[in-house]
N, C-alpha and C positions, 0 to 999 in steps of 0.2 A: 309462703309457701318457699319451700328451700330449690335453692339459686343454686344449678352446678352447671356452668359451661364446659363442653365440651371442643374438639377441636372444629365443629363445624359452623365455631364462630369465624374461622379462619378463611375456610372456603366459602361462607357465606358471604363475608365481606368482597371477596374475590369474582366472586358472579355478578355481585352486583358494578366492581369495577368494569366488568365487562361489558355486562348488558345497559347500564345505564350511563346514558352522557351527564354535562353540567347540568343542565338544564331539566332532567327527567323527575321523575317522578323520585319522592323519600321513600324508602323501600319500609316495609311493616312486615314484621314477622316477630310470631308467637310460636312456640312449641314447647308442650309439657306431658310429662307423661298422667294418667289420670290422677297417682297419688302424689300430686303439685308439685313433682320434680320438676323444675322448669329446666330447659336446654337451650333455647334462644330466647332471646330478650332486646330486639330491637325496634325503639319508638313504639313499643306496645302498649304507649297511653295517647298516644296520638290519635286524636280524635279525626274520621275520615268518613267520607260518604262508604254504606257498604253495600250498593245493589242490590240483586237479588239474593244476599244473604239473608235479605230481612224474611223471607221464606219460611225458616228455619223457628221461627218464634212465630208465623203464623198456623203455624202446623199445630204448635206446641197448646199456642191459645184454644186451636178447632179441639184438640188433645182431651185439654182441660174440660171444655164444658160439655163434652160429650161424656169423661167422665161423671159429671154431675148428674148425669141423666136428660141433661136437657136437649139433648141432640144424637144421634145416631149415624153411625159408618155410610147405613144403609141409607138414610136420607136422600129423597130425588130433590137435587138441587137447579132449577131452570134459569139459563142465563137469558138476559132481558138486552135492551137493546144497548144498555149501558154497559154490563160486565163484557158481551158478549164480543165487542169490537175493542179491548184494550191491546194495547199494539204489543207486538214482540214476545216469542213462542210461546204461540196462542195456542191451545187446543180445539178440534173443529165446534165451534157453537151449536151445531144440528148433528145432533145425534139421533135422529129417528123424529124421537120427541122432546127436540131440543133441551136435552136435561142429561146427566150425570149422578151416579153416587158421590155424596159427600166426599166415602172414601177414595174414589177415583179422582174429585179433584184436590185430595192431601198427595195421591201417586204424581200426578202430573206436577204437582210444584216443585218437587222437592225429584222426580227424574228427570223433567224435561226444559224445569223452572217456568213454568206457565202463568204467564201475568194473567191471561180472564181465568183460569182454575183461580188464584188467588184474589182476583176479586171478587168473583163469585161464593169464594167462599168465606168472605167476609161480610157480605150482605146477608148471606143465610145465617149466618153466627150471630151478627148485627142486628137482626132482625127486620132488615131493610136497611139500616144504615150503616155503613160502613165507619166513621166514625165511631161507634159502638163498638165496635169491633176494633179498633188503634186506642181506644182507651183501655180496653183487656191488655193491648200487646204491652203498652207502657208501665200499667199497675205489673203483670208478672217480670218485665225487665228489672223494676224496683226491685220486687219478690226476692229476684236471684243477686240481688248486689249489681247489677247491671247501673251505675250510676252515670256512666259515662257516654250515656245509649239514648239515641230517642228517635222511636219511630213516627213517621209520618203520615205512612200509607203501606197497605197491604204486601206490596210486591215489590219491593225497593227502587220502581222506575225514577228515574230524576226527574223534578219538576216542571219540567218542558214538555214531559210526556205524559204524566199521570193525572191530568185535567184537574188539577187547583189543592193536590196535596205539596207537603214540603221533602225536603232531600230526609231518607235515613240516615243517620251518623252512627257511628261507635266506636270502638277500640277494638284491639286484638287482644287485649287479658278480658273485655268484657265477651267477646266472642267467645273465649273459651268456657269461660262460666256457661254460657248460652250451651253449649254443644256438649259439654260433659253434663249437664241437669239434661238434656236431649237425650242421649245414650242410657244413661243412667234411670231413666223415668218414662221413659216412652220407648214404643218401637218402632223409632223414625227410621231405624238403620235398614227394617225390613222392605220398607221404599227407596231408600238412596240407593240401596247397594244394588240393583238390578240395572244392570245390565241397557237393558230397552224394557220395553211396555207398550202390548196394541189397545189403542180405545176405537170399537168402531166406530163408525159413524152414514148415517142415512148414505153421503156420498162416498164413500174410501170405507167399506167395512174390514178391510185387512191394514188400516193405518198404523206405523208402526214409529214409537218417538221413542229417541235415544237418549241415556244420561249424558248428563253433558261432561259429567266425571271422566274426563279419556282416559284414567291410572287406572282404575276400579281394580282389583286383583293384583296388582304392583304393590311388593314391598307391603304386602299384609291390607290395603286400603279398602278399606269395605263400605266409604261414604264421606262426603256428608252432603254438600252445595255448593255450586260457582255466584259467581256473582258478577253481574260487569254493565258498565256505563261510562260513555266518555268521561265522566266528572270521575267517578272511583277509579277507575282504570281496571287491571283486571283481579281480582279476588277469591280467595275458595279455603274453605274449612276441610280440611280434611282429616277423617278417622282413620287409622290404622291402628292393624291387630297383629303386632312383633310377638311372635312366642305367645304366652299370657302375660304381656302388657297394652296396653292400650293407650295409643298416640294420641294426639288434638292438634296437629299441626293447621297454623293459619297466617296467611299471608297476605297483605292487602296492599294497594296503589301499583301491583306489577304494571311495567309500559306492555308488555306481550303479554298474550295467550302462553309461547313458546316460553318468558323467563318464568312465569307462572310453577310452571312445571316441573322446570328446569329443575330450580329450586327444592320444591321438594320433593323431588327421587333423590338430590344428593342428602337433603337432612335424613331420610326415612332408611337410605345404604348407610349412612355414618351409622344411625342405631344401630339398626341390626346385625351390624358389625359388635356392639356392644351386648349382645344378647347373651345370659350365661344359664347355666343349667343350674338352677338355687337347692331341687332336691332329686336325687335319681332315685325314679321306680323301683329300683330291684335294690336299695342299699336302703330306700326308709321303711320301717314298719313299726307297728303303733299296737301298742297291749295295755287294753281295759280290762280291767277288772270286776265285774259284774255280777249281780245279788241273785240267787233263785235259778242260776244255770248249773248246767250238770260240769262243763269246764267254767271253773273259775277268773278265767281267762282268756280274754276274746280278741283276738290277735286280726291285726288290720291291717290294708294296703291301700296305695292310691293306685290307678291303670295307666296315668302319663307321668314321664319326668315332666316337673315345673319348670321353665324356662321364661328368663325376668330381665330386661333391658337392667343391666346393673351400672348405675350412675355413682356409685359410690353411696346411694342411700342404706340407710340401717333396716333390715327386715328382719320383722319380727313375728310370732307363729303361736296362735292359740287354736286348739283344741277342744270340742266340745262334746258329748257321747250324748247321741241321740236317744228321745224315748222310745224304748223297746221294750215290747212287754209278749211277746209271742216268739214262737221258735224260730234260731237265726238259719239263713240259709246261706250257701258260700254265694256273695258277691251281693248280697244286701247291703243297703248304704246302712253303717251304724253310728259313723262319727261324723262329724263336718270339719277340716282343715281352712283356717282362716291365715291369710297371710297380710301384715299390715306393713306400714310406712306411715310412724308416727301413730296416731290416733283414723289413719283411714286404713280402712280393710280395701285392697288393692284386686283380690282374690280368695274364692273359694273352693275347694275340691272335696265330694264326695269321698269319705273312707269306707272302704268294701271289707265286709267281712272273707278274711283267709278260708275258715273252715266253717263246717255246721254244729249248732251247740243249742240243744236244745233245753227248752224251758223247765225245772223241776215242778211234779205233782206235788202235792198237798201232802203225801203219805213220803214223797222225799223230802220234802221242806224241814217235818220233824226230825226225821232221821238226819239232818244232815244240823239240826238245833244242837238235838240231845249226843250226839259226836263230836259237838264241838267243834262242827268245821270239817270233821274229816270225812264224810260220807261225800 
């Protein structure tokens, strides 16, 4: 990864100076763009308990198994006496028929950090054995290059509360890999970006559960997960869409919930100041030579400006014409604009037709051929 440290480092350290006493927790912070540009790196390889950030991997593994056709989001999952009464952040185990859909359980994990939903998911996907599910979690971690991560439970509870399971540990850098995979390969943000959700049950048909991320919508925040227990401190993975850039910001081991959010707001505020218009839609135009069309030159445009966080990265551009076989109407997608940093494609935008263009019929093609292209 290319590392670019900006002035955030100064204020970040000053924040710690104000918030953290001598005996308090070691700050762990890692913020980077999805193009790999590092913004802040403070103790990012220090192994630490991660608490409910564990549930991100729980959802990823469940999604993987669903994609293989082994399970379905509509599966009915029934709580048993063990999973029903797992402590902390739980949804009601009594939903009329004592069951929820698997998708409900995934939503409950990401929105309300439901522990019993995490255990019920693990037992369902693990075919009755939670240990089988934990094996899948650790296997996925290795696949993603998370070599300093170990999952001991499906939910992230500390050993004193999780009925014999160990401590879930990771590093901020490993969690960056996890978050990047999650947002690029699953629809996890569709769960974690909801401010609240209702899970009806026989005792309360209007029971509302609220997202643990209290800064949703601020500075482009669209998810992802919080975590806390005494041993782990206050943890968070934030996904923010600032302009057309995506930021992954992770802090572990914060002393208080307030400190956790002050830090993230400062980071995202500073990054917002580095937003820059990279392409002006009113000045950019694209010309393509097309064969067998009335007009040999096809003009395209993009609908919106492209704004990216500029920390000195070298943005590169690539354009590929789509396969076009029919008449072209105004606003048809005719090509794709790729914006890259190094080998990483960080953004794609459709290029649209500015004018209509008719495909030649067979007679017109002959005329063009015998007139050496003059027709």
